C-alpha positions in Angstrom: 0.0 0.0 0.0 2.9 2.3 0.9 4.4 1.6 -2.5 1.1 2.4 -4.3 0.7 5.6 -2.4 4.3 6.7 -3.3 3.6 5.8 -6.9 0.4 7.9 -6.9 2.2 10.8 -5.2 4.9 10.7 -7.8 2.4 10.5 -10.6 0.4 13.3 -9.2 3.5 15.5 -8.8 4.5 14.7 -12.4 1.0 15.7 -13.6 1.1 18.9 -11.6 4.5 19.8 -13.0 3.3 18.9 -16.6 0.3 21.2 -16.1 2.4 24.0 -14.7 4.8 23.6 -17.6 1.9 23.7 -20.1 0.6 26.8 -18.4 4.0 28.5 -18.6 4.1 27.9 -22.4 0.9 29.6 -23.4 -0.9 32.9 -22.8 -4.5 31.9 -21.8 -7.4 34.1 -23.0 -10.9 33.2 -21.9 -14.2 34.3 -23.5 -17.7 34.1 -22.2 -19.9 34.2 -25.3 -23.5 33.8 -26.2 -23.0 31.0 -28.8 -26.7 30.1 -28.4 -29.6 32.3 -27.5 -30.4 35.9 -28.7 -26.7 37.0 -28.9 -25.6 34.0 -31.0 -25.2 35.8 -34.3 -22.9 38.4 -32.9 -21.0 36.3 -30.4 -20.3 33.5 -32.8 -18.7 36.1 -35.1 -16.8 37.4 -32.0 -15.4 33.9 -31.3 -14.3 33.6 -34.9 -12.6 37.0 -34.9 -10.8 36.0 -31.7 -9.6 32.8 -33.4 -8.3 34.6 -36.5 -6.3 37.0 -34.2 -4.9 34.1 -32.2 -3.9 32.2 -35.3 -2.3 35.3 -36.8 -0.2 36.1 -33.8 0.7 32.5 -33.2 2.0 32.2 -36.8 4.3 35.0 -35.9 5.7 33.4 -32.9 3.1 34.4 -30.3 3.3 37.3 -27.8 6.5 37.7 -25.8 7.5 34.2 -27.0 4.3 32.5 -25.8 1.6 31.0 -28.0 -2.0 32.2 -27.4 -4.5 29.6 -26.2 -8.2 30.4 -26.2 -10.8 29.1 -23.8 -14.4 29.7 -24.8 -17.6 29.0 -22.7 -21.1 29.3 -24.1 -23.2 31.4 -21.7 -26.3 30.7 -23.8 -27.0 34.5 -23.6 -28.0 34.0 -19.9 -26.4 35.8 -17.0 -26.4 32.8 -14.6 -24.7 30.6 -17.3 -22.1 33.3 -17.8 -21.1 33.2 -14.1 -20.7 29.4 -14.3 -18.5 29.7 -17.3 -16.3 32.5 -15.9 -15.7 30.5 -12.7 -14.7 27.4 -14.7 -12.3 29.4 -16.8 -10.7 31.0 -13.7 -10.5 27.8 -11.5 -10.0 25.0 -14.1 -8.4 26.7 -17.0 -6.3 29.4 -15.2 -7.1 32.0 -17.8 -5.0 35.2 -17.5 -7.3 37.7 -19.2 -10.9 37.7 -20.6 -12.1 38.8 -24.0 -15.8 38.3 -23.7 -18.8 38.9 -26.0 -21.9 41.0 -26.2 -24.1 39.7 -23.3 -23.8 42.7 -21.0 -25.8 41.1 -18.1 -23.6 38.1 -18.1 -20.4 40.2 -18.0 -21.9 42.3 -15.2 -22.9 39.2 -13.1 -19.3 37.8 -13.2 -17.4 41.1 -12.9 -17.1 41.0 -9.1 -15.4 37.6 -9.1 -13.1 38.5 -12.0 -12.1 41.8 -10.3 -11.3 40.0 -7.0 -9.0 37.7 -9.0 -7.2 40.8 -10.6 -8.0 39.6 -14.1 -8.6 42.2 -16.8 -11.7 42.0 -18.9 -11.9 43.2 -22.5 -15.6 43.3 -23.5 -17.9 43.5 -26.5 -20.5 44.9 -24.1 -20.9 48.0 -22.0 -18.9 48.3 -18.8 -20.0 46.9 -15.4 -21.7 49.5 -13.2 -19.5 49.5 -10.1 -16.4 51.7 -10.2 -14.1 48.9 -8.7 -15.3 46.6 -11.5 -14.9 49.2 -14.2 -11.2 49.6 -13.2 -10.6 46.1 -14.5 -12.9 46.2 -17.5 -12.3 47.7 -21.0 -14.8 47.9 -23.9 -14.5 48.0 -27.6 -18.3 48.7 -28.0 -19.1 52.1 -29.4 -20.9 54.1 -26.7 -24.7 53.9 -27.0 -24.9 57.6 -27.6 -23.2 57.3 -31.0 -25.9 54.9 -32.3 -28.7 57.2 -31.2 -27.1 60.4 -32.4 -26.5 58.9 -35.8 -30.2 58.0 -36.3 -31.5 61.3 -34.9 -29.2 63.3 -37.0 -30.4 61.5 -40.1 -34.0 62.2 -39.2 -33.2 65.9 -38.6 -31.1 66.4 -41.7 -32.6 64.0 -44.3 -36.4 63.7 -43.4 -39.3 65.7 -42.2 -40.0 63.2 -39.4 -39.9 64.7 -35.9 -42.0 62.2 -33.9 -40.6 58.8 -33.1 -41.4 55.8 -31.0 -38.8 53.7 -29.2 -39.0 49.9 -28.9 -36.4 48.0 -26.9 -35.5 44.7 -25.3 -34.8 44.2 -21.6 -31.0 43.9 -21.9 -28.8 46.4 -20.0 -27.4 47.8 -23.3 -30.9 48.4 -24.8 -32.2 49.9 -21.6 -29.3 52.3 -21.5 -29.9 53.3 -25.1 -33.6 53.7 -24.5 -33.0 56.1 -21.6 -30.4 58.1 -23.7 -32.8 58.1 -26.6 -35.5 59.8 -24.5 -33.0 62.2 -22.9 -31.3 63.6 -26.0 -34.2 63.6 -28.5 -35.0 67.3 -27.9 -31.4 68.2 -28.9 -32.3 67.1 -32.4 -35.8 68.5 -32.5 -37.2 65.0 -32.0 -40.2 64.1 -29.8 -40.4 60.6 -28.4 -44.1 59.8 -28.5 -44.1 56.4 -26.8 -41.7 53.8 -25.5 -42.5 50.1 -25.9 -40.6 47.0 -24.9 -40.4 43.4 -26.2 -38.7 40.1 -25.3 -35.9 38.9 -27.5 -37.7 35.7 -28.4 -41.1 37.4 -29.1 -42.6 35.9 -32.3 -44.8 39.0 -32.9 -44.5 42.7 -32.1 -47.6 43.9 -33.8 -49.2 45.3 -30.7 -46.2 47.5 -29.8 -45.8 48.6 -33.4 -49.5 49.6 -33.7 -49.2 51.6 -30.5 -46.2 53.5 -31.9 -48.0 54.2 -35.2 -51.1 55.3 -33.3 -49.0 57.8 -31.4 -48.3 59.7 -34.6 -44.7 58.6 -34.8 -43.1 58.5 -38.3 -40.2 56.3 -37.3 -39.5 53.4 -35.0 -36.2 53.5 -33.2 -35.4 49.9 -32.3 -32.9 49.2 -29.6 -31.7 45.6 -29.4 -30.0 43.0 -31.6 -30.8 39.7 -33.2 -33.8 38.2 -35.1 -36.3 40.6 -33.3 -35.3 43.2 -35.9 -36.5 40.9 -38.7 -39.7 40.2 -36.7 -40.4 43.9 -36.4 -39.8 44.5 -40.1 -42.1 41.7 -41.2 -44.8 42.9 -38.8 -44.6 46.5 -40.2 -45.1 45.0 -43.7 -47.9 42.7 -42.6 -49.7 45.7 -41.0 -49.5 47.7 -44.2 -47.7 50.6 -42.6 -46.2 52.1 -45.7 -45.2 55.5 -44.2 -43.1 54.5 -41.2 -39.4 53.9 -41.0 -37.7 51.2 -38.9 -34.3 52.3 -37.7 -32.1 49.5 -36.3 -29.2 49.4 -33.9 -25.7 48.0 -34.7 -26.1 44.3 -35.6 -25.0 41.6 -37.9 -25.4 42.1 -41.6 -27.5 39.0 -42.0 -30.1 40.5 -39.8 -30.1 43.8 -41.8 -30.4 42.0 -45.1 -33.5 40.0 -44.0 -35.1 43.1 -42.6 -34.3 45.0 -45.8 -35.8 42.3 -47.9 -39.1 42.8 -46.0 -39.2 46.6 -45.9 -36.9 47.8 -48.7 -35.4 51.3 -48.0 -37.9 52.0 -45.3 -35.5 49.9 -43.2 -32.3 51.8 -42.3 -29.6 51.1 -39.7 -26.4 52.3 -38.2 -23.3 50.7 -39.6 -19.5 50.9 -39.1 -17.2 51.2 -42.1 -16.4 47.5 -42.0 -20.0 46.6 -43.0 -19.9 49.1 -45.9 -16.2 49.1 -46.8 -16.7 50.7 -50.2 -17.7 53.9 -48.3 -14.4 54.1 -46.4 -11.8 56.5 -48.0 -8.2 55.5 -48.6 -5.9 55.9 -45.7 -4.7 54.2 -42.5 -8.2 53.2 -41.4 -9.0 51.5 -44.7 -5.6 49.8 -44.6 -6.2 48.3 -41.2 -9.7 47.3 -42.1 -8.5 45.7 -45.4 -5.8 43.7 -43.6 -8.4 42.0 -41.4 -11.0 41.6 -44.1 -8.5 39.7 -46.2 -8.0 37.2 -43.4 -11.7 37.0 -42.6 -12.8 36.5 -46.2 -10.2 33.8 -46.8 -11.9 31.8 -44.0 -15.5 33.0 -43.9 -16.2 34.4 -47.4 -18.8 37.2 -47.4 -20.1 36.6 -43.9 -20.6 39.8 -42.0 -17.6 41.0 -40.1 -19.0 43.6 -37.7 -18.5 41.8 -34.4 -15.5 39.8 -35.7 -13.6 43.0 -36.5 -14.0 44.3 -33.0 -13.0 40.9 -31.6 -9.8 41.1 -33.8 -9.2 44.6 -32.5 -9.8 43.6 -28.9 -7.2 40.8 -29.2 -4.7 43.1 -30.8 -5.2 45.6 -28.0 -4.5 42.9 -25.5 -1.3 41.8 -27.3 -0.2 45.5 -27.5 -0.7 45.9 -23.8 1.2 42.7 -23.0 4.1 43.8 -25.1 4.1 47.3 -23.5 4.0 45.8 -20.0 6.5 43.1 -20.9 4.4 40.9 -18.6 1.4 38.6 -18.6 0.4 39.5 -15.1 -3.1 40.9 -14.8 -2.3 44.1 -12.9 0.5 45.0 -15.3 -1.6 44.3 -18.4 -4.4 46.3 -16.9 -2.2 49.3 -16.4 -0.7 49.0 -19.9 -4.2 49.0 -21.5 -4.8 52.4 -19.9 -1.9 53.8 -21.8 -3.0 52.7 -25.3 -4.2 55.6 -27.4 -4.6 56.6 -31.0 -4.5 52.9 -31.8 -5.7 52.3 -35.4 -7.8 49.2 -35.4 -9.7 47.6 -38.2 -13.1 48.8 -36.8 -12.0 52.3 -35.8 -9.4 54.2 -33.7 -9.2 53.3 -30.0 -8.2 55.6 -27.1 -7.9 54.3 -23.5 -6.8 56.1 -20.3 -7.2 55.8 -16.6 -10.5 57.7 -16.9 -11.6 56.2 -20.3 -12.2 52.5 -20.5 -14.7 52.7 -23.4 -12.1 52.7 -26.1 -14.1 54.2 -29.0 -14.2 58.0 -28.5 -15.2 59.2 -32.0 -18.5 58.2 -33.7 -17.7 55.5 -36.3 -21.2 55.1 -37.7 -22.9 55.9 -41.0 -26.5 55.2 -42.0 -27.1 52.3 -44.3 -29.8 50.7 -46.4 -30.2 47.4 -48.2 -30.3 47.8 -51.9 -30.4 44.9 -54.3 -29.5 42.6 -51.5 -26.4 44.6 -50.6 -25.6 46.9 -47.7 -24.8 50.4 -48.9 -24.3 53.8 -47.3 -27.0 56.4 -47.6 -25.5 59.5 -49.2 
């Protein structure tokens, strides 16, 4: 028995050494992503953008001599599932930094534990609410204000519509946009007539849309991502509302094309340059975008690259911070992220500081429509 115990002890020690050695050879990046559920379209693209960045950097020898290893957990677009996944990646996989997707509520729910472990978080979503958690979180999501301002400015400058209705889902991001949409409408001479809500999996939104139409609104400002945008567009068509615009939030191009098929040019949306690359002028921004799009198209063809481009940028920002810090340690990488500014990404330019953890500080959006099955910019 003693011999068996000694053998087991030696084997266990060997396994621990092997695990420690493996840990020492790679830089471990974790991601909590909604690969199923309402966020799936965007977060699957986020995963694929992360993978292209990892493959790209590994083909060049890694970062500070270490290869990048990704650990992805599906949070099913649910906060409680996100917490489980984050805990697993911290305790079992020993991840050193997170690069997580667009499920804001899930990132919020796990932020306390991640902060206590001194692990930085790069996010597709808005930042957690508590200051001590914001210290460790960085976002590559354009601030919600930019989406709203772009739509309101279009109404003010290009249409006679001055009355709108807002429809939103219950996610933290959509709620934040709804509140901002009400707050700043008057700055553009816009009046919000009614605010309606829906659930991401609602199969019909006709009741809410009819209420908005009955209020006298000439446009519906939709806040929330996923298939609900297509549902709203089809409902508007079914109701015969030929004189109302549907204006959508940042989303995947597949969603936009389906909604545009239903409503034609009465469906418009906010889009970054990467979704309408022909509208981006020559220069450093286009060069950075084209570099990523070449890699993306080689692997994914003409699939929309909106979320994937920001995932690529988020990974490149992490690698830049590691190299600046000359360290993989969480506190050192966190501090280095705060020093990155005027970084030209494929999506847009990023600026971080001690007081600025939302890295997009200039509005990157234009207004787009779907014409002949293609996404194009509105002149």
